[in-house]
N, C-alpha and C positions, 0 to 999 in steps of 0.2 A: 807257585804251581807251574808245572811244565806240561805242555800239551802240543799235539800236532797242530801246525799252523793251518789256517783256512784262508781262503781268498780275501776275506774281509780284513785279515791281518797284514796284507801286503803293503798298504801305505805306511803303516807303522814300522814294518821291517825295513823298507827302503829308507825311511827317515833315520833309523838306527844305523844302517850301513853307511849313510852319508855323514854321520855326526862325528867326524874326526878329520884331521888335516888330509889324510890320504883318501878317505872315502869321499870327501867333499869334491875331490877332483875327478872321481870315477863314477859317481852315482848321479841320477837325475831325479830330483824331487820336484814334482809339479802337481797341479790340481788334477790333471788327468794322468793316470798311470801309463807310462811308456809301454808300448806293445811288447817290447823285448822282455820286460819283467813279467808280463802276462803269459807270454809264450814259455818262458823259463819255468814259471810256477806250474803251468799245465804239464810240462814235461816231467818235472820233479814229482808232481802229484801222481802221474801215471806209472812211475817206476817204483816197484816194490822194494828196491834197494836204496831208495832215497827217502830221507825224512827231514822235513823242515819243522823246527821246533820253536815255540815261543814261550817265554816266561811272562806270566801275567800276574797282576795284583788287582785287588778290588778298586783301589783308588785311581791308579794311573794307567790301567789297561796293559798293553804290551810294553814290557820294560826290558826284554832281552830276546835274543834269537840266536839260532845256529842252524847249520845244515850238517846232518850226519849221513854219510854214505857207507854202504856195506859193499865191500869190494872183494870178489873172489879172486884167488890167485893160485898159480901152480907152485911157486916157490914155497919153501917151508912146509912141504907135504900137503899142498893144497890149502894152506891157511887162508881164512877170510880175515880181512882187515876192516876196522872202522876208521873212516876219515872224517875228521871234524873240521869244518870250515865256516867262515863268515860269522864268527862269534862276536856279538856286540851286546853290551849292557848300557842302558840309558844312563846318561851322565849323572843324574841325581841318585842313582842306585849303585854306582861303582864304589867299591871298598866295603860293602856291607855283607859280603859272603855269597851274594847271588851268583856271581860268575863261577866260583868254585863249586857251588851246589849244582849248577847247570852242567858243568863239565863232568862232575862225578855221575850225574844222572845219565849223561850221554855215554859215558864209559860203561855204566851198567846195562844200557840198552845194547851196546855192542857185545858185551859179554853174553847177554841173553840170546843174541842172534848167533852165537858160536864163534865170534871173532877171537883170534889169538893175540891180536895187538890192536892198539888204537894209535893213529898217527895224525899229526896236524902240521900245518905250516903257519908261520907268522912272519910278516914282513920285518926285515932287519931294522927298519926305521921305527919299529915299535918295541924298544928295549924293555919297557914296563910289561908289555904282554908276554914277552919271552921269559922274563923273571917270574911272572905269574904262573905260566905253564910249568916251569922248572920246579916251583914250590909244590905243584900238584904231582910231581914225580915224572914228568916228561923229560926225556934226555935228548940232547942235540947229538944224536948218533950218526946222522947222515947230513950231507950237504945238499940242500934243495936247489934245483935250477929250474928256471922258467924261460920259455920262449914266447914272446908276445907275437901273436899272429894278426893283430889288427892293423 
């Protein structure tokens, strides 16, 4: 089942984000939630064009997460876009179709909000994730660039 994340889900979401070689170097998992996560959650919660989503099951609780942003644009006749980010599935649930179901659900949400396309990025150091998205119909049509400001 997929639902909007609540603040009680935040520790589980941070743990999911940190549970891979790249995330382990970027995230901070601690007994007390870092204020930066609390501030980010509050900002996302206050923005009607942002949606944090969790996948839950009765036995394990939060087993997946993603962020879906609804972005207005002028190009393509004012087309709205859905942007999917921070997709994670708990290690014990990878490969069972949950990730595909969650992405399809997010695409449906974007469609329901009037988005004309859905886009996402995946780190080039995650070739399995890129293959996963391509199997779902995503096409590497653009070259993504980032500038680290930290």
